[in-house]
C-alpha positions as CSV (number, residue, x, y, z in Angstrom):
1,M,-1.7,27.0,-6.9
2,W,-0.3,23.5,-6.0
3,T,0.1,22.5,-9.7
4,A,3.1,24.8,-10.2
5,K,4.6,24.0,-6.8
6,F,4.5,20.3,-7.2
7,L,5.1,20.0,-11.0
8,P,6.3,16.4,-11.6
9,T,10.1,16.3,-12.1
10,R,9.9,14.3,-15.3
11,L,7.5,16.9,-16.9
12,A,9.7,19.7,-15.8
13,T,12.8,18.0,-17.3
14,V,10.9,17.5,-20.6
15,S,9.6,21.1,-20.6
16,V,13.0,22.6,-20.0
17,T,14.5,20.6,-22.8
18,L,11.8,21.5,-25.3
19,I,12.1,25.2,-24.4
20,A,15.9,24.9,-25.1
21,L,15.1,23.4,-28.5
22,A,12.7,26.2,-29.4
23,C,15.2,28.8,-28.5
24,A,17.8,27.2,-30.6
25,R,15.4,27.2,-33.6
26,E,14.7,30.9,-33.1
27,Q,18.3,31.9,-32.8
28,G,19.7,30.1,-35.8
29,T,19.2,27.4,-38.4
30,P,17.2,24.3,-37.5
31,P,19.3,21.5,-36.1
32,A,20.4,18.8,-38.5
33,P,18.1,15.7,-38.6
34,D,20.6,13.5,-36.8
35,T,21.1,16.2,-34.1
36,A,17.3,16.6,-33.7
37,K,17.0,12.8,-33.3
38,K,19.7,12.7,-30.7
39,R,18.0,15.5,-28.7
40,A,14.6,13.8,-29.0
41,E,16.2,10.6,-27.7
42,A,17.8,12.5,-24.8
43,V,14.4,14.0,-23.9
44,A,12.8,10.5,-23.9
45,A,15.7,9.1,-21.8
46,A,15.5,11.9,-19.3
47,A,11.7,11.4,-18.9
48,L,12.2,7.6,-18.5
49,A,15.0,8.1,-15.9
50,A,12.8,10.6,-14.0
51,R,9.9,8.1,-13.9
52,S,12.1,5.2,-12.7
53,T,13.7,7.2,-9.9
54,S,12.3,7.2,-6.4
55,V,11.7,10.5,-4.6
56,P,12.7,10.9,-1.0
57,F,10.4,9.8,1.8
58,R,8.8,13.0,3.3
59,V,5.9,13.6,5.7
60,P,4.3,16.9,4.7
61,D,3.5,19.5,7.2
62,E,-0.1,20.7,7.7
63,S,1.1,24.3,7.1
64,E,1.3,23.3,3.4
65,I,-2.4,23.1,3.2
66,R,-3.7,26.5,2.0
67,D,-7.4,25.9,2.2
68,T,-9.1,25.8,5.6
69,I,-11.9,23.5,4.5
70,V,-9.4,21.1,3.0
71,H,-7.4,21.3,6.2
72,A,-10.5,20.3,8.2
73,A,-11.1,17.3,5.9
74,V,-7.5,16.2,6.2
75,R,-7.7,16.3,9.9
76,R,-11.0,14.3,9.9
77,G,-9.4,11.8,7.5
78,R,-6.5,11.3,9.9
79,A,-8.8,10.8,12.8
80,L,-10.7,8.1,10.9
81,V,-7.6,6.1,10.1
82,L,-6.4,6.3,13.7
83,A,-9.8,5.3,15.3
84,T,-11.4,3.5,12.4
85,R,-13.5,1.0,14.4
86,D,-14.7,3.5,16.9
87,S,-15.5,6.1,14.2
88,L,-17.1,3.8,11.7
89,P,-18.4,0.7,13.6
90,Q,-21.0,-0.1,10.9
91,N,-18.2,-0.5,8.4
92,V,-15.6,-2.3,10.5
93,G,-16.2,-5.9,11.6
94,A,-12.7,-6.7,13.0
95,K,-11.0,-5.5,16.1
96,L,-8.6,-3.5,14.0
97,R,-8.1,0.0,12.6
98,C,-6.2,1.2,9.6
99,V,-3.0,1.8,11.5
100,S,-3.0,-1.7,12.8
101,C,-1.2,-2.6,9.6
102,H,0.1,0.9,8.6
103,L,2.3,1.3,11.6
104,G,3.6,4.6,13.0
105,E,0.2,6.1,12.1
106,G,1.0,5.3,8.5
107,L,4.0,7.7,8.5
108,S,6.9,5.2,9.0
109,A,9.0,4.2,6.1
110,N,9.1,0.5,5.1
111,K,6.1,-0.2,7.3
112,M,3.3,0.2,4.7
113,P,3.2,4.0,4.9
114,Y,0.6,6.2,3.3
115,I,3.2,8.5,1.9
116,G,2.8,8.7,-1.9
117,V,0.0,6.2,-2.1
118,Y,-2.5,8.7,-3.6
119,S,0.0,9.5,-6.4
120,R,0.1,5.9,-7.5
121,F,-3.5,5.7,-8.4
122,P,-5.3,5.0,-10.7
123,Q,-3.4,1.7,-11.1
124,Y,-4.0,-1.7,-12.6
125,R,-4.4,-4.5,-10.0
126,T,-4.2,-8.2,-11.0
127,R,-6.5,-9.2,-8.1
128,S,-9.4,-7.5,-9.7
129,A,-8.0,-7.4,-13.2
130,T,-9.2,-3.8,-13.5
131,V,-7.8,-0.3,-13.2
132,E,-8.7,0.9,-9.7
133,I,-8.9,4.3,-8.2
134,I,-7.9,5.2,-4.7
135,E,-11.5,4.7,-3.4
136,D,-11.4,1.1,-4.6
137,R,-8.2,0.5,-2.7
138,I,-9.6,2.0,0.5
139,N,-12.8,-0.1,0.3
140,D,-10.6,-3.2,-0.3
141,C,-9.1,-2.6,3.2
142,F,-12.5,-2.1,4.7
143,E,-13.9,-5.3,3.3
144,R,-10.9,-7.5,3.7
145,S,-8.4,-6.2,6.3
146,L,-11.1,-4.7,8.5
147,N,-13.5,-7.5,7.6
148,G,-16.3,-5.0,7.2
149,K,-18.4,-3.1,4.6
150,A,-17.4,-0.7,1.9
151,L,-17.8,3.0,2.4
152,P,-20.1,4.8,-0.1
153,R,-17.8,6.5,-2.5
154,D,-19.6,9.8,-2.1
155,S,-19.7,9.7,1.7
156,R,-18.0,12.3,3.9
157,A,-15.9,9.6,5.5
158,M,-14.5,8.5,2.1
159,R,-13.9,12.0,1.0
160,D,-12.0,12.8,4.2
161,I,-9.8,9.7,4.0
162,V,-9.0,10.5,0.4
163,A,-8.2,14.1,1.4
164,Y,-5.8,12.8,4.1
165,L,-4.1,10.5,1.7
166,A,-3.8,13.2,-1.0
167,F,-2.2,15.5,1.6
168,L,0.4,12.8,2.4
169,S,1.3,12.7,-1.3
170,Y,2.1,16.5,-1.5
171,G,5.2,16.8,-3.6
172,V,5.1,13.3,-5.0
173,P,4.9,13.3,-8.8
174,V,2.1,11.2,-10.3
175,G,3.1,7.6,-10.7
176,M,6.4,8.1,-8.9
177,Q,7.8,5.6,-6.4
178,V,8.7,6.8,-2.9
179,T,11.8,5.6,-1.0
180,G,10.5,3.4,1.9
181,Q,7.0,2.7,0.4
182,G,5.3,-0.6,1.1
183,L,7.4,-3.4,2.7
184,P,11.0,-4.4,2.1
185,R,11.2,-7.4,-0.1
186,L,11.9,-10.7,1.6
187,D,13.0,-13.8,-0.4
188,P,10.4,-16.5,0.2
189,L,11.2,-19.4,2.5
190,P,9.2,-22.5,3.4
191,G,7.5,-21.9,6.7
192,D,7.0,-24.4,9.5
193,T,4.0,-24.2,11.8
194,T,5.7,-26.0,14.7
195,R,8.6,-23.6,14.7
196,G,6.2,-20.8,14.1
197,R,4.2,-21.7,17.2
198,E,7.3,-21.6,19.3
199,V,8.3,-18.2,17.9
200,F,4.7,-16.9,18.6
201,T,4.7,-18.3,22.1
202,T,8.1,-16.8,23.1
203,R,8.0,-13.5,21.1
204,C,4.4,-12.5,20.3
205,T,2.0,-13.5,23.1
206,L,2.9,-10.6,25.4
207,C,1.0,-8.2,23.1
208,H,-1.3,-10.4,21.0
209,G,-2.3,-12.9,23.7
210,A,-1.7,-16.6,24.1
211,D,-4.8,-17.3,22.0
212,G,-3.8,-14.8,19.3
213,H,-7.1,-12.9,19.8
214,G,-5.4,-9.7,20.7
215,T,-5.1,-7.6,23.9
216,N,-5.4,-3.9,24.7
217,A,-1.8,-3.6,23.5
218,A,-2.2,-5.2,20.1
219,P,-4.8,-6.4,17.6
220,P,-5.9,-10.1,17.1
221,L,-4.0,-12.1,14.6
222,W,-6.7,-14.8,14.0
223,G,-10.1,-15.6,15.3
224,P,-13.4,-13.7,14.7
225,G,-11.9,-10.3,15.4
226,S,-9.0,-10.5,12.9
227,Y,-8.6,-9.8,9.2
228,N,-10.4,-12.1,6.9
229,I,-8.9,-14.7,4.5
230,G,-9.2,-12.2,1.5
231,A,-6.9,-9.6,3.1
232,G,-3.4,-9.0,1.9
233,M,-2.0,-9.9,5.3
234,A,-3.5,-13.4,5.0
235,R,-0.8,-14.1,2.4
236,I,2.2,-15.6,4.1
237,R,4.8,-13.7,2.1
238,T,3.2,-10.4,2.9
239,A,2.8,-11.3,6.6
240,A,6.4,-12.5,6.8
241,A,7.7,-9.3,5.2
242,F,5.7,-7.2,7.7
243,I,6.7,-9.3,10.7
244,K,10.4,-9.2,9.7
245,V,10.6,-5.4,9.5
246,A,8.1,-4.4,12.2
247,M,7.8,-7.1,14.8
248,P,8.2,-7.7,17.7
249,F,6.9,-4.2,18.4
250,D,9.5,-3.5,21.1
251,K,12.4,-5.1,19.1
252,P,11.5,-4.8,15.4
253,G,13.8,-6.4,13.0
254,T,15.2,-8.9,15.4
255,L,13.6,-12.0,14.0
256,T,15.5,-13.9,11.2
257,P,13.8,-14.3,7.8
258,Q,13.2,-17.9,8.6
259,E,11.5,-17.1,11.9
260,A,9.4,-14.5,10.2
261,F,8.2,-17.0,7.6
262,D,7.6,-19.6,10.3
263,V,5.5,-17.4,12.5
264,A,3.6,-16.0,9.5
265,T,2.8,-19.6,8.4
266,Y,1.6,-20.4,11.9
267,I,-0.6,-17.3,12.2
268,N,-2.1,-17.6,8.7
269,T,-3.0,-21.2,9.1
270,R,-5.2,-20.4,12.2
271,P,-9.0,-19.9,11.8
272,R,-10.1,-16.5,10.6
273,P,-13.2,-15.0,9.0
274,D,-14.1,-15.9,5.4
275,F,-14.4,-13.5,2.5
276,A,-17.5,-14.3,0.4
277,R,-16.1,-13.1,-2.9
278,K,-12.7,-14.7,-2.7
279,A,-13.2,-17.2,-5.5
280,G,-13.6,-14.3,-8.0
281,D,-10.1,-12.9,-7.2
282,W,-7.5,-12.9,-9.9
283,P,-10.0,-13.5,-12.7
284,N,-7.2,-13.9,-15.3
285,G,-6.1,-17.0,-13.5
286,D,-2.8,-15.5,-12.2
287,P,-2.9,-15.6,-8.4
288,P,0.3,-15.3,-6.4
289,P,1.7,-18.6,-5.2
290,D,0.9,-17.9,-1.5
291,V,-2.8,-17.2,-1.9
292,A,-4.6,-19.2,0.9
293,Y,-7.7,-20.1,-1.2
294,P,-8.6,-21.5,-4.6
295,T,-9.9,-19.1,-7.2
296,T,-12.4,-20.0,-10.0
297,A,-10.2,-18.7,-12.8
298,A,-7.1,-20.5,-11.6
299,A,-9.1,-23.8,-11.4
300,K,-10.4,-23.3,-15.0
301,K,-6.9,-22.5,-16.2
302,K,-5.5,-25.6,-14.6
303,A,-8.3,-27.8,-16.0
304,A,-7.7,-26.5,-19.5
305,R,-4.1,-27.6,-19.5
């Protein structure tokens, strides 16, 4: 039922073109070789253009869910990402929940929204050097960002979270980009911990506490209750991009790029939990330049030069 409703744009474009070609063949003589080649090239160009075009950011409405059992699973999945630590304390070691990073309940553009995420999996990820499915990505967050334990893939909690993410991709063609996905790109700048501490003291302590360990208003940024060193947010470039677009919470976007990099550098040079498997990340020896720890493959690659 949904397949027809949400047929990917690029496939629809190709299908219409092919139907037109078939009708032309039935109504007259076959097209000349050069004409057929041009039409084939046009089909390929249209498919490529469709794939490279972003679709608009859209939050689906629950009324679009036709199955009552799926509807219940979607609602449970939403409850889990909103109250992750309270709902799954055996899997969450940090004083964080999924929406601590995916702001606006994961429904806000440019603040790491969930919209369209399901449609972008499976995908190849350099950190693991494997093709990952959506369950792998969810467990990455549990083990790293939430400093906890992976969910069993066949557990009800995992199925409900996947159902919720799938719902938030209704209408997004497979593999398509969504306007406002992820974080806006921020050109890298060298951060300074002294300046960063000043920014933190004057702009961040009201919510995150003077010691950075969090308050009732906001989660911890370092210390035992924060994300571990293997989390994406432990990378200075990722943290800076997040801080620039989303912080301070009451005045987002007011920090300069330099201030964002300074405070991200300060935060991510504070103590935080370790991640036991970090040395095995980026097994092809291609870690990003802002990774906060050495990896085995990178060290071997450097030694071989």
